[in-house]
C-alpha positions in Angstrom: 53.4 125.0 22.4 56.0 122.9 24.4 55.1 122.1 28.0 57.4 123.7 30.6 58.1 121.2 33.4 58.8 122.6 36.9 61.1 121.2 39.5 59.6 119.0 42.2 62.0 120.3 44.8 61.0 122.3 47.9 58.4 125.1 47.3 59.7 128.6 47.2 58.8 131.1 50.0 57.3 134.5 49.0 56.6 137.3 51.4 57.4 135.2 54.4 54.9 132.4 53.4 55.2 129.4 51.1 54.4 130.1 47.5 50.6 130.1 47.0 48.7 130.1 43.7 45.2 131.3 43.4 42.6 130.5 40.7 39.2 131.9 39.9 37.4 129.7 37.5 34.5 131.6 36.2 31.9 130.9 33.5 33.8 132.7 30.7 37.4 132.8 31.8 40.0 131.4 34.2 42.1 133.8 36.2 45.4 133.0 38.0 47.4 134.9 40.5 50.1 134.5 43.1 49.5 135.4 46.8 51.6 138.0 48.4 50.6 140.0 51.4 46.9 139.3 51.2 46.9 140.6 47.6 46.7 138.7 44.2 49.8 139.5 42.1 50.8 138.7 38.5 47.2 138.2 37.5 46.5 136.8 34.1 43.3 135.4 32.5 42.5 132.9 29.8 39.3 132.4 27.8 38.0 128.9 28.3 37.3 128.7 24.5 40.9 129.0 23.6 41.9 125.8 21.7 45.3 125.8 23.4 43.9 126.6 26.9 45.9 123.9 28.8 49.2 124.6 27.0 48.7 128.4 27.5 48.0 128.1 31.2 51.0 125.8 31.7 53.1 128.3 29.9 51.9 131.2 32.1 52.4 129.3 35.2 55.9 128.1 34.1 57.3 131.5 35.0 56.3 131.1 38.7 58.0 129.3 41.5 56.6 125.9 42.5 53.7 126.3 44.9 53.3 124.8 48.3 49.6 125.4 48.1 47.1 125.9 45.2 43.6 127.3 46.1 40.9 127.0 43.4 37.5 128.8 43.6 35.4 127.4 40.7 31.9 127.9 39.3 33.0 126.4 36.0 31.6 123.3 34.4 33.1 119.8 35.1 34.6 119.8 31.6 36.4 123.1 32.2 37.5 122.0 35.6 39.1 119.0 33.9 41.2 121.4 31.8 42.5 123.0 35.0 43.4 119.6 36.4 45.2 118.8 33.2 47.2 122.0 33.4 48.2 121.3 37.0 49.0 117.7 36.7 52.7 118.3 37.6 51.7 119.6 41.1 51.2 117.1 43.8 47.5 116.5 44.5 47.8 117.1 48.2 48.9 120.7 47.5 45.7 121.5 45.6 42.5 122.5 47.3 39.1 123.0 45.5 37.3 125.3 47.8 33.7 125.0 49.0 31.8 128.1 50.3 32.2 128.2 54.1 29.7 129.2 56.7 32.0 132.1 57.7 35.5 133.4 57.0 37.4 136.5 57.9 34.5 138.3 59.5 31.9 137.4 56.7 29.0 135.2 57.5 27.1 133.1 54.9 23.3 133.1 55.6 22.4 130.3 53.3 20.7 127.4 55.0 23.2 125.1 53.1 26.3 127.3 52.9 27.9 125.4 50.0 24.9 126.4 47.8 26.1 130.0 47.8 28.4 130.4 44.8 32.0 130.6 46.0 32.6 133.4 43.6 29.8 135.5 45.2 31.2 134.8 48.7 34.7 135.8 47.8 33.6 139.0 46.0 31.6 139.9 49.2 34.7 139.1 51.3 36.8 141.4 49.2 34.4 144.2 49.3 33.6 143.9 53.0 37.4 143.9 53.7 37.9 147.1 51.6 34.8 148.9 52.9 35.5 147.8 56.5 31.7 147.8 57.0 28.4 147.2 55.2 28.3 147.1 51.5 26.4 146.1 48.3 28.3 143.9 45.9 27.3 143.8 42.3 28.8 141.3 39.8 28.2 141.9 36.1 29.6 139.2 33.9 27.8 136.2 32.6 25.1 136.8 35.2 24.1 139.9 37.2 24.5 139.1 40.9 23.4 141.4 43.7 24.4 140.9 47.3 24.2 143.0 50.5 26.4 142.6 53.5 25.6 144.3 56.8 28.2 146.3 58.8 28.8 143.3 61.1 29.5 141.1 58.1 26.2 139.2 57.7 25.1 138.4 54.1 21.6 139.8 54.4 20.2 139.3 50.9 21.1 138.3 47.4 19.7 138.1 43.9 20.8 136.7 40.6 19.6 137.9 37.1 20.7 137.9 33.6 23.5 140.3 32.7 22.7 142.9 30.0 24.7 141.0 27.4 22.8 137.8 28.2 19.5 139.6 28.0 20.6 140.6 24.5 21.5 137.1 23.6 18.2 135.8 24.9 16.3 138.3 22.9 18.3 137.4 19.8 17.4 133.7 20.3 13.8 134.1 21.4 12.5 136.7 18.9 12.5 137.3 15.2 14.0 140.8 15.5 17.1 139.7 13.6 15.0 138.4 10.8 13.7 141.9 10.1 16.9 143.7 11.1 20.0 141.6 10.7 22.2 144.3 12.2 20.1 144.9 15.3 22.4 142.8 17.6 25.7 143.8 16.1 27.8 145.6 18.7 29.2 148.2 16.3 25.8 149.2 14.7 23.8 152.1 16.0 20.5 152.1 14.2 17.3 152.7 16.0 16.6 149.0 16.9 20.1 148.4 18.1 20.0 151.5 20.3 16.6 150.4 21.7 17.9 146.9 22.5 21.1 148.2 24.2 19.2 150.8 26.1 16.5 148.4 27.2 18.9 145.7 28.5 21.4 148.1 30.2 18.6 150.2 31.7 16.9 147.1 33.1 20.1 146.0 34.8 20.7 149.6 36.1 17.2 149.9 37.4 17.5 146.6 39.2 20.8 147.7 40.8 19.3 151.1 41.9 16.3 149.3 43.4 18.5 146.8 45.2 20.8 149.5 46.6 17.8 151.6 47.7 16.3 148.5 49.4 19.6 147.6 51.1 20.0 151.2 52.2 17.1 150.7 54.6 19.5 148.6 56.7 22.3 150.4 58.6 25.8 150.4 57.1 25.1 149.6 53.4 26.5 152.8 52.1 29.3 151.3 49.9 28.4 150.0 46.4 31.1 147.9 44.7 31.0 146.6 41.1 33.1 143.8 39.6 33.1 141.6 36.6 33.7 141.9 32.9 30.9 144.4 32.3 31.2 146.3 35.5 32.8 149.4 34.0 30.0 149.8 31.4 27.3 149.2 34.1 29.0 151.9 36.2 28.7 154.3 33.4 25.0 153.7 33.1 24.5 154.1 36.9 26.5 157.3 36.9 23.8 158.9 34.6 21.4 158.7 37.6 24.0 159.8 40.1 24.5 156.5 41.9 28.0 156.5 43.4 29.8 153.2 42.9 33.3 151.9 43.1 35.0 149.3 40.8 36.8 146.4 42.4 39.0 144.6 39.9 39.7 140.9 40.4 37.2 140.8 43.2 37.0 137.0 43.5 40.9 136.7 43.5 41.0 139.5 46.1 38.6 137.7 48.4 40.5 134.5 47.8 43.8 136.2 48.8 42.3 137.6 52.0 41.0 134.1 53.0 44.3 132.4 52.0 46.4 134.9 53.9 44.3 134.5 57.0 44.7 130.8 56.8 48.4 131.1 56.5 48.7 133.4 59.5 46.6 131.0 61.6 48.5 127.9 60.4 51.9 129.0 59.3 
């Protein structure tokens, strides 16, 4: 795919602010968006395993105006971060910022002793949920990992946990047991024999039970009445939780939404 070059002229202005690009570099995919009014717009995602990742990202970004700022939130590997750098090599380096998790931003306080040790994706998802809830909340991410975080009504990150997501539980069982030797179809997504049903039910129910316990424990603190789910497997997890009557809300593009809130606040403080 031919590379689309962008002009190195003055950056465009969007919504009263200079054009800003936002990136969420996760473990499985990279997401891109434009900032407008504290919201991520024109969101698109690419799987890291695409052989044409760099060319495809350049092509997608080629339809946007040249940015004055590029904000990147990454939990991706060094190798994958290098792919992002290659895709952005036509943007001046001083316009690109690789973010570290702050102690506080936009009313959310990070309680880690070393704030940068808290994954920036978790911080931004909490920021998005806290902004939407306008109070205390529980934030559940279900993607490569299952992350569970509680935020008090006054914006303090009070507790957090990380576990395997249901899909990673299945992969671990596949690698660590001989189940597939006896039943080759047990781990196939489209097979519904007894063993496959048992594996799916065990892994998803384990994740659901952990979420329910975490929400119940967090509910002992005032203001943790909102439960938000995000991530690639959030919708399926929400279906499991609905069976037990746990009310949850889905928050799509949570990391990008938190990134947009933070970036907009910075632009307003430093126009």
